[in-house]
Kinemage of the C-alpha trace (Angstrom):
@kinemage 1
@onewidth
@group {chain A} dominant
@subgroup {mainchain}
@vectorlist {calphas} color= white
{ca unk a 1} P 0.000 0.000 0.000
{ca unk a 2} L 2.607 2.546 1.117
{ca unk a 3} L 5.156 1.222 -1.383
{ca unk a 4} L 2.950 2.411 -4.245
{ca unk a 5} L 3.051 6.020 -3.001
{ca unk a 6} L 6.700 6.660 -3.815
{ca unk a 7} L 8.062 7.769 -7.226
{ca unk a 8} L 8.900 4.921 -9.582
{ca unk a 9} L 12.307 6.459 -10.200
{ca unk a 10} L 13.380 5.799 -6.611
{ca unk a 11} L 15.683 2.862 -5.963
{ca unk a 12} L 14.537 -0.220 -4.101
{ca unk a 13} L 16.425 0.876 -1.004
{ca unk a 14} L 14.914 4.383 -1.086
{ca unk a 15} L 11.356 3.087 -1.459
{ca unk a 16} L 11.868 0.494 1.248
{ca unk a 17} L 13.380 3.015 3.677
{ca unk a 18} L 10.630 5.557 2.983
{ca unk a 19} L 7.931 2.947 3.551
{ca unk a 20} L 9.564 1.737 6.747
{ca unk a 21} L 9.894 5.255 8.165
{ca unk a 22} L 6.349 6.212 7.162
{ca unk a 23} L 4.864 3.048 8.679
{ca unk a 24} L 6.798 3.507 11.932
{ca unk a 25} L 5.705 7.152 12.183
{ca unk a 26} L 2.091 6.154 11.553
{ca unk a 27} L 2.368 3.427 14.196
{ca unk a 28} L 3.681 5.886 16.796
{ca unk a 29} L 1.002 8.417 15.917
{ca unk a 30} L -1.748 5.800 16.018
{ca unk a 31} L -0.727 4.581 19.470
{ca unk a 32} L -0.264 8.133 20.751
{ca unk a 33} L -3.550 9.503 19.434
{ca unk a 34} L -5.757 6.423 19.835
{ca unk a 35} L -6.931 7.307 23.323
{ca unk a 36} L -7.589 10.927 22.339
{ca unk a 37} L -9.598 9.950 19.256
{ca unk a 38} L -11.666 7.335 21.068
{ca unk a 39} L -12.514 9.833 23.817
{ca unk a 40} L -14.859 11.602 21.371
{ca unk a 41} L -16.992 8.473 20.971
{ca unk a 42} L -20.153 7.968 23.044
{ca unk a 43} L -20.445 5.590 25.986
{ca unk a 44} L -19.024 2.965 26.501
{ca unk a 45} L -16.071 3.830 24.233
{ca unk a 46} L -15.320 7.421 25.244
{ca unk a 47} L -15.111 6.900 29.018
{ca unk a 48} L -12.826 3.896 28.460
{ca unk a 49} L -10.676 5.391 25.698
{ca unk a 50} L -7.494 5.327 27.779
{ca unk a 51} L -8.006 1.662 28.638
{ca unk a 52} L -8.295 0.787 24.934
{ca unk a 53} L -5.132 2.773 24.203
{ca unk a 54} L -3.136 1.053 26.944
{ca unk a 55} L -4.439 -2.332 25.822
{ca unk a 56} L -3.298 -1.675 22.258
{ca unk a 57} L 0.187 -0.720 23.445
{ca unk a 58} L 0.390 -3.860 25.579
{ca unk a 59} L -0.692 -5.971 22.594
{ca unk a 60} L 1.992 -4.484 20.359
{ca unk a 61} L 4.700 -4.780 23.014
{ca unk a 62} L 3.732 -8.395 23.681
{ca unk a 63} L 3.919 -9.129 19.952
{ca unk a 64} L 7.327 -7.501 19.507
{ca unk a 65} L 8.959 -9.277 22.456
{ca unk a 66} L 7.393 -12.639 21.615
{ca unk a 67} L 8.323 -12.224 17.948
{ca unk a 68} L 11.971 -11.598 18.848
{ca unk a 69} L 12.026 -14.662 21.102
{ca unk a 70} L 10.331 -16.723 18.405
{ca unk a 71} L 12.840 -15.658 15.755
{ca unk a 72} L 15.784 -16.710 17.937
{ca unk a 73} L 14.144 -20.018 18.871
{ca unk a 74} L 13.089 -20.646 15.281
{ca unk a 75} L 16.593 -20.076 13.978
{ca unk a 76} L 18.079 -22.387 16.609
{ca unk a 77} L 15.475 -25.091 15.944
{ca unk a 78} L 15.950 -24.844 12.166
{ca unk a 79} L 19.698 -25.274 12.548
{ca unk a 80} L 19.112 -28.183 14.892
{ca unk a 81} L 16.715 -29.812 12.418
{ca unk a 82} L 19.407 -29.687 9.738
{ca unk a 83} L 22.218 -30.761 12.069
{ca unk a 84} L 24.498 -33.703 11.352
{ca unk a 85} L 23.816 -35.132 14.822
{ca unk a 86} L 20.738 -37.322 15.100
{ca unk a 87} L 20.135 -36.510 18.785
{ca unk a 88} L 20.001 -32.772 18.056
{ca unk a 89} L 17.637 -33.326 15.140
{ca unk a 90} L 15.407 -35.489 17.342
{ca unk a 91} L 15.161 -32.852 20.096
{ca unk a 92} L 14.247 -30.143 17.586
{ca unk a 93} L 11.727 -32.422 15.875
{ca unk a 94} L 10.011 -33.216 19.184
{ca unk a 95} L 9.811 -29.523 20.070
{ca unk a 96} L 8.257 -28.606 16.719
{ca unk a 97} L 5.917 -31.603 16.774
{ca unk a 98} L 4.662 -30.863 20.303
{ca unk a 99} L 4.143 -27.141 19.763
{ca unk a 100} L 2.482 -27.381 16.360
{ca unk a 101} L 0.268 -30.245 17.502
{ca unk a 102} L -1.262 -28.542 20.548
{ca unk a 103} L -3.479 -25.438 20.810
{ca unk a 104} L -1.807 -22.142 21.661
{ca unk a 105} L -4.315 -21.486 24.438
{ca unk a 106} L -3.333 -24.751 26.136
{ca unk a 107} L 0.338 -23.790 25.848
{ca unk a 108} L -0.295 -20.406 27.481
{ca unk a 109} L -2.233 -22.002 30.325
{ca unk a 110} L 0.449 -24.682 30.734
{ca unk a 111} L 3.282 -22.155 31.043
{ca unk a 112} L 1.356 -20.020 33.526
{ca unk a 113} L -0.227 -22.700 35.707
{ca unk a 114} L 1.644 -25.990 35.191
{ca unk a 115} L 5.240 -24.834 34.729
{ca unk a 116} L 5.550 -23.491 38.320
{ca unk a 117} L 4.411 -26.921 39.569
{ca unk a 118} L 7.014 -28.711 37.452
{ca unk a 119} L 9.737 -26.203 38.336
{ca unk a 120} L 9.165 -25.028 41.943
{ca unk a 121} L 9.930 -21.365 42.435
{ca unk a 122} L 9.444 -20.487 38.776
{ca unk a 123} L 6.411 -18.254 39.164
{ca unk a 124} L 6.297 -16.148 36.025
{ca unk a 125} L 4.223 -12.959 35.906
{ca unk a 126} L 1.330 -13.066 33.469
{ca unk a 127} L 3.115 -10.981 30.817
{ca unk a 128} L 6.321 -13.035 31.012
{ca unk a 129} L 4.361 -16.292 30.835
{ca unk a 130} L 2.548 -15.047 27.736
{ca unk a 131} L 5.869 -14.073 26.118
{ca unk a 132} L 7.328 -17.530 26.808
{ca unk a 133} L 4.286 -19.366 25.430
{ca unk a 134} L 3.874 -17.140 22.374
{ca unk a 135} L 7.614 -17.207 21.680
{ca unk a 136} L 7.717 -21.003 21.864
{ca unk a 137} L 4.699 -21.243 19.594
{ca unk a 138} L 5.819 -18.901 16.841
{ca unk a 139} L 9.350 -20.280 17.141
{ca unk a 140} L 8.161 -23.706 16.028
{ca unk a 141} L 6.508 -22.268 12.929
{ca unk a 142} L 9.497 -20.051 12.206
{ca unk a 143} L 11.746 -23.101 12.465
{ca unk a 144} L 9.943 -24.882 9.639
{ca unk a 145} L 9.980 -21.739 7.486
{ca unk a 146} L 13.723 -21.289 8.013
{ca unk a 147} L 14.427 -24.984 7.510
{ca unk a 148} L 12.621 -24.835 4.164
{ca unk a 149} L 14.772 -21.832 3.260
{ca unk a 150} L 17.969 -23.639 4.212
{ca unk a 151} L 17.017 -26.671 2.129
{ca unk a 152} L 16.081 -24.452 -0.819
{ca unk a 153} L 19.586 -23.026 -1.179
{ca unk a 154} L 21.226 -24.932 -4.068
{ca unk a 155} L 23.975 -27.301 -2.977
{ca unk a 156} L 26.161 -25.846 -5.694
{ca unk a 157} L 26.347 -22.590 -3.713
{ca unk a 158} L 27.956 -24.406 -0.799
{ca unk a 159} L 30.320 -26.374 -3.004
{ca unk a 160} L 31.397 -23.245 -4.858
{ca unk a 161} L 32.083 -21.402 -1.601
{ca unk a 162} L 34.160 -24.324 -0.302
{ca unk a 163} L 36.073 -24.420 -3.575
{ca unk a 164} L 37.015 -20.782 -2.997
{ca unk a 165} L 38.574 -21.769 0.325
{ca unk a 166} L 35.897 -20.533 2.717
{ca unk a 167} L 35.566 -22.358 6.027
{ca unk a 168} L 32.390 -24.089 7.133
{ca unk a 169} L 31.294 -21.184 9.346
{ca unk a 170} L 31.932 -18.562 6.660
{ca unk a 171} L 30.099 -20.672 4.091
{ca unk a 172} L 27.038 -20.760 6.314
{ca unk a 173} L 27.083 -17.138 7.530
{ca unk a 174} L 28.108 -15.478 4.254
{ca unk a 175} L 26.536 -17.727 1.615
{ca unk a 176} L 23.855 -20.097 2.877
{ca unk a 177} L 22.020 -18.254 5.656
{ca unk a 178} L 21.518 -14.896 3.841
{ca unk a 179} L 19.894 -16.712 0.927
{ca unk a 180} L 17.847 -18.952 3.216
{ca unk a 181} L 16.627 -15.970 5.240
{ca unk a 182} L 15.520 -14.137 2.085
{ca unk a 183} L 13.628 -17.226 0.903
{ca unk a 184} L 12.020 -17.651 4.340
{ca unk a 185} L 11.049 -13.995 4.757
{ca unk a 186} L 7.456 -14.186 3.386
{ca unk a 187} L 6.345 -16.979 5.783
{ca unk a 188} L 8.237 -15.319 8.651
{ca unk a 189} L 6.336 -12.094 7.979
{ca unk a 190} L 3.064 -14.015 7.876
{ca unk a 191} L 3.894 -15.692 11.192
{ca unk a 192} L 4.589 -12.317 12.818
{ca unk a 193} L 1.282 -10.821 11.670
{ca unk a 194} L -0.517 -13.946 12.901
{ca unk a 195} L 1.294 -13.563 16.238
{ca unk a 196} L -0.215 -10.098 16.671
{ca unk a 197} L -3.684 -11.620 16.487
{ca unk a 198} L -2.779 -14.717 18.507
{ca unk a 199} L -1.559 -12.502 21.353
{ca unk a 200} L -5.247 -11.949 22.151
{ca unk a 201} L -5.230 -15.373 23.837
{ca unk a 202} L -3.054 -13.921 26.600
{ca unk a 203} L -6.278 -12.583 28.138
{ca unk a 204} L -6.826 -16.100 29.512
{ca unk a 205} L -4.085 -15.593 32.133
{ca unk a 206} L -4.984 -11.995 32.937
{ca unk a 207} L -2.684 -9.994 30.647
{ca unk a 208} L -4.438 -6.665 30.212
{ca unk a 209} L -4.079 -6.487 26.440
{ca unk a 210} L -6.630 -5.263 23.909
{ca unk a 211} L -8.962 -8.281 23.961
{ca unk a 212} L -8.961 -8.383 27.762
{ca unk a 213} L -9.851 -4.690 27.896
{ca unk a 214} L -12.703 -5.160 25.442
{ca unk a 215} L -14.023 -8.201 27.288
{ca unk a 216} L -14.003 -6.376 30.638
{ca unk a 217} L -15.771 -3.323 29.245
{ca unk a 218} L -18.474 -5.276 27.426
{ca unk a 219} L -19.084 -7.379 30.562
{ca unk a 220} L -19.477 -4.246 32.687
{ca unk a 221} L -21.571 -2.218 30.239
{ca unk a 222} L -23.525 -4.977 28.443
{ca unk a 223} L -22.796 -3.278 25.120
{ca unk a 224} L -20.850 -5.898 23.142
{ca unk a 225} L -21.423 -4.465 19.659
{ca unk a 226} L -19.745 -1.093 20.206
{ca unk a 227} L -17.014 -2.518 22.433
{ca unk a 228} L -15.999 -5.495 20.320
{ca unk a 229} L -16.237 -3.474 17.117
{ca unk a 230} L -13.754 -1.013 18.603
{ca unk a 231} L -11.461 -3.898 19.534
{ca unk a 232} L -11.698 -5.380 16.034
{ca unk a 233} L -11.022 -2.055 14.297
{ca unk a 234} L -8.022 -1.428 16.556
{ca unk a 235} L -6.616 -4.853 15.704
{ca unk a 236} L -7.194 -4.113 12.020
{ca unk a 237} L -5.285 -0.842 12.357
{ca unk a 238} L -2.364 -2.538 14.128
{ca unk a 239} L -2.152 -5.448 11.687
{ca unk a 240} L -2.305 -3.069 8.710
{ca unk a 241} L 0.587 -0.971 9.999
{ca unk a 242} L 2.637 -4.021 10.993
{ca unk a 243} L 2.040 -5.480 7.531
{ca unk a 244} L 3.333 -2.278 5.924
{ca unk a 245} L 6.510 -2.482 8.006
{ca unk a 246} L 7.035 -6.148 7.166
{ca unk a 247} L 6.300 -5.493 3.469
{ca unk a 248} L 9.008 -2.837 3.435
{ca unk a 249} L 11.534 -5.303 4.879
{ca unk a 250} L 10.473 -8.016 2.435
{ca unk a 251} L 10.659 -5.607 -0.513
{ca unk a 252} L 14.168 -4.570 0.485
{ca unk a 253} L 15.435 -8.167 0.264
{ca unk a 254} L 13.578 -8.936 -2.970
{ca unk a 255} L 16.542 -8.163 -5.169
{ca unk a 256} L 15.184 -10.364 -7.991
{ca unk a 257} L 12.228 -8.008 -8.336
{ca unk a 258} L 9.481 -10.587 -7.869
{ca unk a 259} L 7.380 -8.024 -5.964
{ca unk a 260} L 6.753 -4.909 -7.999
């Protein structure tokens, strides 16, 4: 959307940077002005405008932290899945199998309620527990996306790099991983946008994010249409802006020009 606003004569880097800056500025403005704008709406939205604004900020912060954790875990799991050691591959496979085969809500509840029983003294706050569960969940999906990217890099690239005298580590960091990351970027972006919406499940353990705020207000006011519509529109605004940011990053790495 924002990419189409810039002059066609601009380079890929200029258009990507302009889109990224514009989307970030719009995100900051949206979060800063959301409470002020909602305060003009009639009851029950206006009196609770600040609560909606704080819930939106918590949702975004939860998504960013969980997304960072998930990217690190996904990269580690993808490398483990392609490891030469069978034991390492087995551990990564079990992690991905268990996470992708169970509901996210169950995982959040397990981390918050069951993990302190299994590990005495590990009583995570609600926000930290949500970050752990969401990070583990998106990490499993990121792992498969990155593994597919690693396997998609032609073997000839590795052989050519070795023929030039590069060591194993340099071959991976300078040749294989940059190409694999570029290939994996579209599903990674999709996983991050999905994470923003999935973060709504953190309401189950008391995280005061956007869905929790909406649920509390509609329960207290008995006006679900106005309240939940406001929640949905706010999510739509956040996902749209996050998508613009991720599209700018994806466009920057699309050196082949597949995305015009």
